[in-house]
All heavy atoms as an XYZ file, in Angstrom:
772
protein
N      12.994    -25.392    -15.392
C      12.890    -25.460    -13.942
C      11.990    -24.321    -13.460
O      12.146    -23.170    -13.855
C      14.280    -25.353    -13.338
C      14.299    -25.455    -11.872
S      16.004    -25.710    -11.345
C      15.813    -25.440     -9.652
N      11.079    -24.615    -12.594
C      10.152    -23.635    -12.048
C      10.786    -22.869    -10.896
O      11.580    -23.430    -10.135
C       8.879    -24.318    -11.555
C       8.035    -25.021    -12.623
C       6.898    -25.785    -11.964
C       7.487    -24.006    -13.598
N      10.434    -21.580    -10.738
C      10.945    -20.838     -9.588
C      10.361    -21.398     -8.301
O       9.302    -22.023     -8.313
C      10.471    -19.406     -9.840
C       9.338    -19.528    -10.784
C       9.551    -20.795    -11.573
N      11.058    -21.159     -7.176
C      10.522    -21.667     -5.906
C       9.169    -21.029     -5.612
O       8.922    -19.867     -5.929
C      11.563    -21.251     -4.871
C      12.357    -20.184     -5.511
C      12.270    -20.387     -7.001
N       8.302    -21.815     -5.013
C       6.964    -21.329     -4.683
C       7.031    -20.425     -3.464
O       7.712    -20.720     -2.486
C       6.038    -22.512     -4.419
C       4.595    -22.117     -4.382
C       3.680    -23.330     -4.413
O       3.946    -24.254     -5.188
O       2.710    -23.316     -3.654
N       6.331    -19.305     -3.556
C       6.288    -18.369     -2.429
C       5.449    -18.950     -1.304
O       4.509    -19.701     -1.550
C       5.676    -17.042     -2.874
C       6.493    -16.226     -3.861
C       5.680    -15.024     -4.333
C       7.788    -15.762     -3.241
N       5.767    -18.563     -0.069
C       4.911    -19.002      1.035
C       3.534    -18.373      0.875
O       3.395    -17.310      0.277
C       5.623    -18.482      2.278
C       6.557    -17.431      1.807
C       6.866    -17.718      0.377
N       2.516    -19.025      1.399
C       1.169    -18.457      1.275
C       1.032    -17.190      2.110
O       1.713    -17.013      3.115
C       0.264    -19.569      1.812
C       1.138    -20.359      2.715
C       2.534    -20.272      2.147
N       0.152    -16.323      1.661
C      -0.168    -15.136      2.450
C      -0.889    -15.561      3.725
O      -1.681    -16.500      3.695
C      -1.095    -14.209      1.664
C      -0.458    -13.230      0.697
C      -1.532    -12.545     -0.137
C       0.372    -12.198      1.410
N      -0.618    -14.882      4.829
C      -1.390    -15.187      6.039
C      -2.842    -14.753      5.845
O      -3.154    -13.954      4.960
C      -0.701    -14.362      7.122
C       0.066    -13.316      6.412
C       0.371    -13.835      5.044
N      -3.717    -15.275      6.668
C      -5.135    -14.909      6.596
C      -5.289    -13.444      6.975
O      -4.823    -13.001      8.021
C      -5.942    -15.787      7.541
N      -5.921    -12.681      6.090
C      -6.139    -11.256      6.309
C      -7.600    -10.924      6.041
O      -8.245    -11.585      5.222
C      -5.280    -10.423      5.347
C      -3.768    -10.622      5.391
C      -3.113     -9.907      4.220
C      -3.205    -10.108      6.700
N      -8.101     -9.894      6.706
C      -9.438     -9.408      6.370
C      -9.354     -8.692      5.026
O      -8.267     -8.326      4.567
C      -9.975     -8.418      7.432
O      -9.176     -7.229      7.398
C      -9.966     -9.026      8.828
N     -10.494     -8.475      4.405
C     -10.526     -7.749      3.133
C      -9.950     -6.345      3.313
O      -9.205     -5.845      2.470
C     -11.972     -7.692      2.627
C     -12.207     -6.874      1.419
C     -11.654     -7.565      0.212
N     -11.953     -6.790     -0.968
C     -12.118     -7.312     -2.142
N     -12.024     -8.601     -2.301
N     -12.384     -6.555     -3.166
N     -10.273     -5.704      4.433
C      -9.763     -4.358      4.699
C      -8.244     -4.375      4.877
O      -7.560     -3.463      4.414
C     -10.445     -3.768      5.926
N      -7.710     -5.397      5.540
C      -6.254     -5.506      5.687
C      -5.587     -5.696      4.333
O      -4.532     -5.118      4.071
C      -5.895     -6.662      6.622
C      -6.160     -6.380      8.078
C      -5.935     -7.585      8.962
O      -6.192     -8.739      8.527
O      -5.498     -7.389     10.111
N      -6.200     -6.478      3.464
C      -5.668     -6.653      2.106
C      -5.648     -5.326      1.368
O      -4.648     -4.978      0.728
C      -6.499     -7.666      1.327
S      -6.307     -9.360      1.865
N      -6.742     -4.584      1.461
C      -6.811     -3.272      0.810
C      -5.768     -2.324      1.396
O      -5.132     -1.555      0.669
C      -8.208     -2.675      0.953
C      -9.249     -3.410      0.129
O      -8.879     -4.199     -0.771
O     -10.453     -3.200      0.396
N      -5.589     -2.384      2.702
C      -4.592     -1.563      3.389
C      -3.189     -1.866      2.855
O      -2.453     -0.960      2.454
C      -4.688     -1.800      4.901
C      -3.542     -1.246      5.705
C      -3.174      0.081      5.625
C      -2.850     -2.070      6.576
C      -2.133      0.583      6.390
C      -1.814     -1.573      7.344
C      -1.447     -0.250      7.246
N      -2.829     -3.154      2.817
C      -1.499     -3.521      2.344
C      -1.304     -3.182      0.867
O      -0.259     -2.666      0.476
C      -1.240     -5.016      2.568
C      -1.003     -5.448      4.002
C      -0.760     -6.949      4.071
C       0.158     -4.698      4.620
N      -2.302     -3.466      0.051
C      -2.200     -3.145     -1.378
C      -2.012     -1.641     -1.582
O      -1.144     -1.210     -2.358
C      -3.437     -3.619     -2.137
C      -3.503     -5.130     -2.289
O      -2.461     -5.809     -2.108
O      -4.606     -5.642     -2.577
N      -2.799     -0.849     -0.887
C      -2.697      0.606     -1.019
C      -1.363      1.114     -0.487
O      -0.726      1.986     -1.090
C      -3.844      1.287     -0.276
O      -5.078      0.921     -0.834
N      -0.938      0.563      0.629
C       0.344      0.956      1.204
C       1.474      0.686      0.216
O       2.320      1.552     -0.027
C       0.582      0.204      2.525
C       1.981      0.367      3.056
C       2.377      1.551      3.674
C       2.917     -0.656      2.928
C       3.667      1.709      4.152
C       4.210     -0.503      3.398
C       4.580      0.672      4.003
O       5.863      0.833      4.472
N       1.493     -0.498     -0.378
C       2.557     -0.838     -1.318
C       2.482      0.000     -2.594
O       3.515      0.324     -3.183
C       2.538     -2.333     -1.629
C       3.003     -3.214     -0.471
C       2.777     -4.685     -0.787
C       4.467     -2.952     -0.137
N       1.291      0.384     -3.005
C       1.170      1.277     -4.154
C       1.753      2.651     -3.833
O       2.405      3.272     -4.677
C      -0.288      1.394     -4.589
C      -0.803      0.143     -5.280
C      -2.285      0.217     -5.599
O      -2.962      1.188     -5.188
O      -2.770     -0.707     -6.275
N       1.527      3.143     -2.617
C       2.136      4.412     -2.193
C       3.650      4.276     -2.166
O       4.383      5.142     -2.671
C       1.584      4.849     -0.811
C       2.424      5.976     -0.208
C       0.131      5.274     -0.926
N       4.145      3.183     -1.603
C       5.594      2.941     -1.544
C       6.178      2.906     -2.958
O       7.224      3.514     -3.221
C       5.895      1.629     -0.775
C       7.326      1.172     -0.971
C       5.594      1.810      0.705
N       5.517      2.199     -3.874
C       6.005      2.123     -5.254
C       6.049      3.506     -5.905
O       7.011      3.849     -6.599
C       5.136      1.189     -6.088
C       5.294     -0.275     -5.699
O       6.308     -0.635     -5.060
O       4.393     -1.068     -6.043
N       5.006      4.306     -5.673
C       4.985      5.663     -6.241
C       6.119      6.510     -5.668
O       6.819      7.206     -6.413
C       3.646      6.347     -5.962
O       2.629      5.749     -6.710
N       6.299      6.457     -4.362
C       7.384      7.223     -3.741
C       8.751      6.751     -4.245
O       9.658      7.564     -4.431
C       7.310      7.123     -2.220
C       6.165      7.895     -1.573
C       6.058      7.548     -0.088
C       6.336      9.388     -1.767
N       8.895      5.465     -4.481
C      10.144      4.942     -5.027
C      10.431      5.491     -6.418
O      11.583      5.759     -6.765
N       9.382      5.663     -7.227
C       9.575      6.218     -8.574
C       9.852      7.723     -8.526
O      10.451      8.270     -9.438
C       8.360      5.924     -9.442
C       8.300      4.460     -9.865
C       7.280      4.204    -10.948
N       5.910      4.442    -10.530
C       5.159      3.583     -9.850
N       5.647      2.406     -9.504
N       3.928      3.874     -9.520
N       9.408      8.380     -7.450
C       9.644      9.817     -7.297
C      11.030     10.087     -6.712
O      11.612     11.146     -6.948
C       8.555     10.441     -6.388
C       7.184     10.312     -7.043
C       8.852     11.896     -6.081
C       6.017     10.616     -6.112
N      11.584      9.157     -5.974
C      12.853      9.321     -5.266
C      13.927      9.885     -6.212
O      14.338      9.224     -7.150
C      13.300      7.972     -4.695
C      14.553      8.087     -3.848
O      15.249      9.086     -3.853
N      14.833      7.025     -3.109
N      14.401     11.106     -5.945
C      15.365     11.719     -6.854
C      16.709     11.000     -6.895
O      17.449     11.136     -7.867
C      15.519     13.147     -6.315
C      15.032     13.109     -4.925
C      14.043     11.974     -4.835
N      17.023     10.226     -5.884
C      18.307      9.515     -5.878
C      18.269      8.243     -6.724
O      19.295      7.637     -6.981
C      18.721      9.171     -4.442
O      17.848      8.201     -3.892
N      17.079      7.855     -7.168
C      16.962      6.627     -7.951
C      16.291      6.838     -9.304
O      16.331      5.964    -10.157
C      16.200      5.578     -7.160
C      16.928      5.174     -5.883
C      16.267      4.002     -5.221
N      16.925      3.663     -3.993
C      17.888      2.758     -3.882
N      18.306      2.112     -4.926
N      18.440      2.500     -2.714
N      15.650      7.985     -9.490
C      14.928      8.235    -10.727
C      15.848      8.539    -11.886
O      17.033      8.834    -11.715
N      15.279      8.483    -13.088
C      16.080      8.764    -14.276
C      15.499      9.899    -15.114
O      16.205     10.464    -15.925
C      16.201      7.506    -15.162
O      14.887      7.052    -15.500
C      16.958      6.403    -14.439
N      14.220     10.209    -14.926
C      13.634     11.280    -15.730
C      12.507     11.970    -14.961
O      11.871     11.371    -14.097
C      13.120     10.737    -17.071
C      12.017      9.723    -16.903
O      12.312      8.514    -16.749
O      10.840     10.133    -16.920
N      12.268     13.219    -15.315
C      11.249     13.992    -14.616
C       9.845     13.542    -14.972
O       8.950     13.601    -14.129
C      11.381     15.496    -14.923
O      11.309     15.690    -16.336
C      12.683     16.042    -14.389
N       9.641     13.073    -16.193
C       8.294     12.685    -16.594
C       7.799     11.493    -15.768
O       6.667     11.487    -15.291
C       8.239     12.349    -18.083
C       6.840     12.049    -18.557
C       5.892     13.064    -18.655
C       6.457     10.752    -18.871
C       4.602     12.793    -19.063
C       5.169     10.467    -19.286
C       4.240     11.497    -19.383
O       2.963     11.220    -19.782
N       8.645     10.498    -15.575
C       8.255      9.349    -14.755
C       7.956      9.743    -13.325
O       7.000      9.262    -12.707
N       8.774     10.658    -12.778
C       8.549     11.130    -11.409
C       7.250     11.944    -11.340
O       6.493     11.825    -10.368
C       9.734     11.964    -10.938
N       7.000     12.739    -12.365
C       5.768     13.523    -12.401
C       4.544     12.621    -12.425
O       3.587     12.823    -11.672
C       5.759     14.449    -13.625
C       4.452     15.187    -13.908
C       4.104     16.129    -12.768
C       4.549     15.928    -15.227
N       4.567     11.601    -13.265
C       3.438     10.671    -13.351
C       3.226      9.947    -12.022
O       2.099      9.763    -11.571
C       3.659      9.655    -14.479
C       3.709     10.232    -15.880
C       2.385     10.741    -16.292
N       1.421      9.674    -16.153
C       0.391      9.472    -16.927
N       0.154     10.289    -17.910
N      -0.437      8.479    -16.730
N       4.308      9.542    -11.382
C       4.194      8.868    -10.079
C       3.638      9.822     -9.027
O       2.814      9.423     -8.197
C       5.559      8.324     -9.655
N       4.051     11.097     -9.066
C       3.545     12.081     -8.101
C       2.056     12.325     -8.315
O       1.301     12.468     -7.349
C       4.325     13.385     -8.228
N       1.635     12.364     -9.566
C       0.216     12.549     -9.851
C      -0.605     11.358     -9.351
O      -1.688     11.529     -8.796
C      -0.006     12.743    -11.362
C       0.525     14.058    -11.869
C       0.557     14.136    -13.386
O       0.625     13.127    -14.085
N       0.532     15.355    -13.914
N      -0.077     10.162     -9.524
C      -0.777      8.953     -9.075
C      -0.777      8.824     -7.552
O      -1.665      8.190     -6.979
C      -0.138      7.718     -9.698
N       0.198      9.433     -6.909
C       0.340      9.313     -5.453
C      -0.904      9.803     -4.714
O      -1.311      9.200     -3.724
C       1.576     10.090     -4.990
C       1.913     10.035     -3.516
C       2.143      8.600     -3.051
C       3.137     10.893     -3.240
N      -1.533     10.842     -5.205
C      -2.718     11.396     -4.546
C      -3.823     10.345     -4.458
O      -4.396     10.105     -3.391
C      -3.221     12.654     -5.282
C      -4.504     13.167     -4.657
C      -2.158     13.727     -5.280
N      -4.111      9.693     -5.571
C      -5.153      8.664     -5.583
C      -4.790      7.471     -4.724
O      -5.654      6.896     -4.039
N      -3.517      7.105     -4.734
C      -3.088      5.946     -3.945
C      -3.124      6.255     -2.458
O      -3.489      5.397     -1.651
C      -1.716      5.506     -4.408
C      -1.805      4.954     -5.814
C      -0.527      4.459     -6.353
N      -0.812      3.785     -7.612
C      -0.102      3.931     -8.698
N       0.958      4.699     -8.695
N      -0.428      3.276     -9.800
N      -2.772      7.473     -2.089
C      -2.861      7.875     -0.680
C      -4.315      7.930     -0.225
O      -4.631      7.559      0.913
C      -2.185      9.227     -0.472
N      -5.199      8.357     -1.101
C      -6.636      8.378     -0.775
C      -7.142      6.960     -0.544
O      -7.895      6.707      0.399
C      -7.429      9.064     -1.902
O      -6.958     10.406     -2.029
C      -8.918      9.067     -1.611
N      -6.727      6.020     -1.395
C      -7.134      4.623     -1.222
C      -6.600      4.062      0.092
O      -7.300      3.300      0.780
C      -6.656      3.788     -2.404
N      -5.390      4.434      0.458
C      -4.809      3.997      1.728
C      -5.618      4.553      2.897
O      -5.960      3.818      3.833
C      -3.351      4.452      1.813
C      -2.598      4.135      3.092
C      -2.576      2.643      3.378
C      -1.184      4.698      3.010
N      -5.940      5.828      2.835
C      -6.769      6.441      3.880
C      -8.121      5.745      3.988
O      -8.592      5.441      5.085
C      -6.970      7.924      3.590
C      -7.805      8.621      4.662
C      -8.536      9.845      4.176
N      -9.419      9.505      3.065
C      -9.788     10.371      2.129
N      -9.351     11.596      2.132
N     -10.609      9.999      1.173
N      -8.736      5.464      2.837
C     -10.047      4.815      2.837
C      -9.984      3.413      3.437
O     -10.892      3.000      4.164
C     -10.619      4.760      1.419
C     -10.967      6.144      0.875
O     -11.015      7.112      1.664
O     -11.184      6.244     -0.350
N      -8.923      2.673      3.145
C      -8.787      1.325      3.713
C      -8.651      1.392      5.230
O      -9.272      0.608      5.956
C      -7.574      0.617      3.095
N      -7.864      2.338      5.716
C      -7.700      2.487      7.165
C      -8.987      2.977      7.822
O      -9.335      2.544      8.923
C      -6.539      3.432      7.468
C      -5.162      2.821      7.226
C      -4.101      3.902      7.199
C      -4.851      1.776      8.274
N      -9.697      3.861      7.146
C     -10.979      4.340      7.672
C     -11.956      3.184      7.805
O     -12.642      3.042      8.829
C     -11.561      5.440      6.757
O     -10.649      6.538      6.722
C     -12.919      5.917      7.246
N     -12.039      2.354      6.780
C     -12.933      1.198      6.817
C     -12.562      0.260      7.965
O     -13.440     -0.210      8.697
C     -12.898      0.450      5.485
C     -13.743     -0.810      5.412
C     -15.222     -0.484      5.596
C     -13.512     -1.515      4.086
N     -11.273     -0.004      8.138
C     -10.848     -0.862      9.240
C     -11.289     -0.278     10.578
O     -11.812     -0.994     11.431
C      -9.323     -1.036      9.212
C      -8.822     -1.892      8.071
S      -7.019     -1.943      7.981
C      -6.642     -2.925      9.428
N     -11.086      1.024     10.746
C     -11.454      1.670     12.004
C     -12.964      1.615     12.228
O     -13.422      1.296     13.334
C     -10.964      3.122     11.999
C     -11.283      3.852     13.252
N     -10.624      3.605     14.439
C     -12.192      4.811     13.514
C     -11.126      4.380     15.368
N     -12.076      5.132     14.840
N     -13.729      1.901     11.189
C     -15.186      1.878     11.320
C     -15.722      0.487     11.618
O     -16.763      0.344     12.263
C     -15.833      2.422     10.037
C     -15.667      3.920      9.876
C     -16.118      4.423      8.522
O     -16.403      3.609      7.617
O     -16.168      5.667      8.364
N     -15.038     -0.548     11.150
C     -15.464     -1.923     11.395
C     -15.007     -2.433     12.748
O     -15.243     -3.592     13.089
C     -14.922     -2.830     10.290
C     -15.580     -2.573      8.955
C     -15.011     -3.430      7.880
N     -15.047     -4.833      8.257
C     -14.493     -5.799      7.541
N     -13.877     -5.531      6.430
N     -14.565     -7.049      7.943
N     -14.309     -1.606     13.498
C     -13.861     -2.026     14.818
C     -12.492     -2.690     14.816
O     -12.069     -3.218     15.836
N     -11.811     -2.671     13.685
C     -10.455     -3.219     13.625
C      -9.518     -2.126     14.126
O      -8.953     -1.371     13.349
C     -10.104     -3.638     12.191
C     -10.970     -4.768     11.667
C     -10.628     -5.141     10.232
O      -9.423     -5.292      9.920
O     -11.559     -5.275      9.426
N      -9.376     -2.061     15.440
C      -8.619     -0.961     16.050
C      -7.142     -1.273     16.213
O      -6.366     -0.375     16.515
C      -9.214     -0.607     17.419
O      -9.196     -1.770     18.246
C     -10.634     -0.087     17.280
N      -6.754     -2.519     16.017
C      -5.353     -2.901     16.182
C      -4.789     -3.391     14.860
O      -5.465     -4.098     14.108
C      -5.218     -4.024     17.204
O      -5.683     -3.614     18.457
N      -3.540     -2.995     14.597
C      -2.816     -3.553     13.460
C      -2.020     -4.746     13.987
O      -1.239     -4.595     14.921
C      -1.875     -2.516     12.851
C      -2.525     -1.306     12.189
C      -1.458     -0.316     11.726
C      -3.384     -1.746     11.018
N      -2.228     -5.879     13.417
C      -1.514     -7.088     13.831
C      -0.220     -7.142     13.045
O      -0.119     -7.786     12.000
C      -2.394     -8.318     13.610
C      -3.706     -8.211     14.325
N      -3.812     -8.401     15.680
C      -4.948     -7.882     13.895
C      -5.063     -8.221     16.052
N      -5.777     -7.896     14.983
N       0.778     -6.432     13.574
C       2.003     -6.193     12.813
C       2.733     -7.472     12.430
O       3.292     -7.545     11.341
C       2.930     -5.238     13.558
O       3.279     -5.755     14.812
N       2.722     -8.474     13.273
C       3.392     -9.732     12.919
C       2.808    -10.348     11.659
O       3.534    -10.763     10.746
N       1.491    -10.388     11.589
C       0.805    -10.930     10.420
C       1.031    -10.044      9.200
O       1.306    -10.534      8.101
C      -0.706    -11.053     10.699
O      -0.892    -11.877     11.843
C      -1.448    -11.628      9.521
N       0.947     -8.736      9.392
C       1.133     -7.813      8.278
C       2.570     -7.838      7.761
O       2.806     -7.738      6.552
C       0.717     -6.403      8.690
C      -0.771     -6.243      9.031
C      -1.055     -4.858      9.578
C      -1.645     -6.549      7.828
N       3.541     -8.007      8.645
C       4.941     -8.117      8.227
C       5.139     -9.367      7.373
O       5.809     -9.318      6.334
C       5.893     -8.121      9.444
C       7.292     -8.568      9.067
C       5.930     -6.748     10.082
N       4.543    -10.485      7.793
C       4.661    -11.712      6.986
C       4.072    -11.501      5.595
O       4.647    -11.899      4.585
C       3.980    -12.887      7.681
C       4.771    -13.418      8.865
C       4.336    -14.811      9.340
N       2.933    -15.121      9.268
C       2.043    -14.922     10.249
N       2.435    -14.386     11.376
N       0.788    -15.274     10.101
N       2.922    -10.835      5.539
C       2.290    -10.561      4.249
C       3.158     -9.633      3.402
O       3.328     -9.847      2.200
C       0.903     -9.964      4.455
N       3.734     -8.603      4.018
C       4.600     -7.685      3.277
C       5.813     -8.403      2.706
O       6.241     -8.113      1.592
C       5.047     -6.527      4.177
C       4.003     -5.454      4.443
C       4.477     -4.507      5.533
C       3.670     -4.696      3.171
N       6.353     -9.345      3.459
C       7.515    -10.097      2.949
C       7.125    -10.945      1.738
O       7.859    -11.014      0.765
C       8.113    -10.947      4.053
C       8.851    -10.109      5.059
C       9.879    -10.895      5.848
N      10.675     -9.965      6.616
C      10.586     -9.787      7.927
N       9.746    -10.498      8.630
N      11.348     -8.907      8.531
N       5.964    -11.577      1.798
C       5.496    -12.373      0.663
C       5.270    -11.478     -0.554
O       5.547    -11.873     -1.687
C       4.206    -13.152      1.022
C       3.581    -13.800     -0.198
C       4.497    -14.203      2.090
N       4.809    -10.260     -0.313
C       4.501     -9.323     -1.393
C       5.720     -8.491     -1.814
O       5.580     -7.495     -2.519
C       3.358     -8.393     -0.964
C       2.027     -9.096     -0.703
C       1.040     -8.142     -0.051
C       1.466     -9.667     -1.998
N       6.915     -8.890     -1.393
C       8.166     -8.243     -1.785
C       8.272     -6.824     -1.229
O       8.864     -5.948     -1.849
C       8.297     -8.247     -3.316
C       9.725     -8.151     -3.790
O      10.645     -8.437     -2.998
O       9.922     -7.780     -4.962
N       7.686     -6.600     -0.071
C       7.670     -5.278      0.535
C       9.043     -4.747      0.888
O       9.280     -3.539      0.787
N       9.968     -5.614      1.286
C      11.297     -5.135      1.663
C      12.020     -4.523      0.470
O      12.610     -3.447      0.573
C      12.129     -6.276      2.258
C      11.681     -6.685      3.635
C      12.426     -7.879      4.159
O      12.464     -8.914      3.475
O      12.964     -7.759      5.279
N      11.982     -5.194     -0.658
C      12.642     -4.674     -1.863
C      11.969     -3.376     -2.309
O      12.637     -2.398     -2.624
C      12.607     -5.677     -3.001
C      13.304     -5.160     -4.275
C      13.017     -6.033     -5.480
N      11.608     -6.113     -5.789
C      10.918     -5.172     -6.463
N      11.511     -4.082     -6.865
N       9.634     -5.339     -6.716
N      10.640     -3.390     -2.294
C       9.894     -2.212     -2.749
C      10.161     -1.018     -1.844
O      10.347      0.107     -2.315
C       8.414     -2.546     -2.830
C       8.137     -3.579     -3.930
C       6.832     -4.276     -3.782
N       5.713     -3.475     -4.275
C       4.469     -3.935     -4.334
N       4.173     -5.159     -3.956
N       3.521     -3.151     -4.789
N      10.197     -1.217     -0.546
C      10.471     -0.127      0.392
C      11.931      0.322      0.310
O      12.245      1.480      0.591
C      10.131     -0.543      1.821
N      12.808     -0.563     -0.114
C      14.218     -0.211     -0.263
C      14.447      0.875     -1.293
O      15.457      1.589     -1.251
N      13.517      1.045     -2.221
C      13.648      2.088     -3.244
C      13.415      3.485     -2.671
O      13.624      4.476     -3.353
C      12.663      1.828     -4.380
C      12.982      0.539     -5.123
C      12.104      0.324     -6.317
N      12.327      1.402     -7.273
C      11.410      1.855     -8.101
N      10.196      1.356     -8.103
N      11.670      2.827     -8.954
N      12.965      3.574     -1.410
C      12.727      4.869     -0.778
C      13.986      5.463     -0.174
O      14.022      6.648      0.151
C      11.663      4.748      0.314
C      10.306      4.234     -0.120
C       9.378      4.127      1.075
C       9.703      5.110     -1.194
N      15.005      4.677     -0.026
C      16.229      5.144      0.643
C      17.214      5.738     -0.364
O      17.104      5.521     -1.575
C      16.916      3.979      1.379
O      17.309      3.003      0.418
C      15.990      3.346      2.408
N      18.167      6.469      0.165
C      19.265      6.980     -0.652
C      20.292      5.858     -0.757
O      20.681      5.265      0.254
C      19.883      8.228     -0.003
C      21.092      8.708     -0.775
C      18.851      9.327      0.142
N      20.710      5.532     -1.980
C      21.688      4.442     -2.120
C      23.003      4.801     -1.409
O      23.352      5.982     -1.294
C      21.897      4.314     -3.624
C      21.034      5.309     -4.280
C      20.360      6.130     -3.236
N      23.724      3.788     -0.951
C      24.995      4.072     -0.281
C      25.993      4.679     -1.265
O      25.915      4.465     -2.466
C      25.464      2.689      0.211
C      24.683      1.710     -0.578
C      23.440      2.377     -1.032
N      26.917      5.467     -0.727
C      27.962      6.067     -1.565
C      28.841      4.972     -2.140
O      29.172      4.004     -1.468
C      28.831      7.015     -0.743
C      28.283      8.401     -0.668
C      29.312      9.358     -0.094
O      30.361      9.575     -0.712
O      29.022      9.862      0.996
N      29.179      5.154     -3.401
C      30.085      4.204     -4.038
C      31.518      4.701     -3.888
O      31.777      5.895     -4.028
C      29.739      4.033     -5.506
C      28.365      3.441     -5.710
C      28.069      3.232     -7.186
O      28.871      3.528     -8.047
N      26.892      2.701     -7.446
N      32.402      3.776     -3.580
C      33.805      4.137     -3.415
C      34.369      4.576     -4.770
O      34.107      3.969     -5.790
C      34.602      2.968     -2.866
N      35.143      5.650     -4.748
C      35.732      6.158     -6.005
C      37.106      5.607     -6.226
O      37.898      5.414     -5.427
C      35.822      7.669     -5.974
O      34.557      8.235     -5.802
């Protein structure tokens, strides 16, 4: 049996795609650094080292959008794209897990 098909991504400019991809890469790196969810220092160190490059790519994508006159973020469209790209689960790794009852 095949898994259910994901909804299609909404129409995005190339810069918006780069923005979302870079944003999610930053989120993923921060999730691996999160001390409440990590398991080892080496993995967190590698994610922290990668974070610099991913943040630079995010800045560059936003700069390109601004220079091209894309002055507004169409949050409704971007939210739909983030949901398709599993953004909620990925961003959930940034939070502190709830306390477990003892």
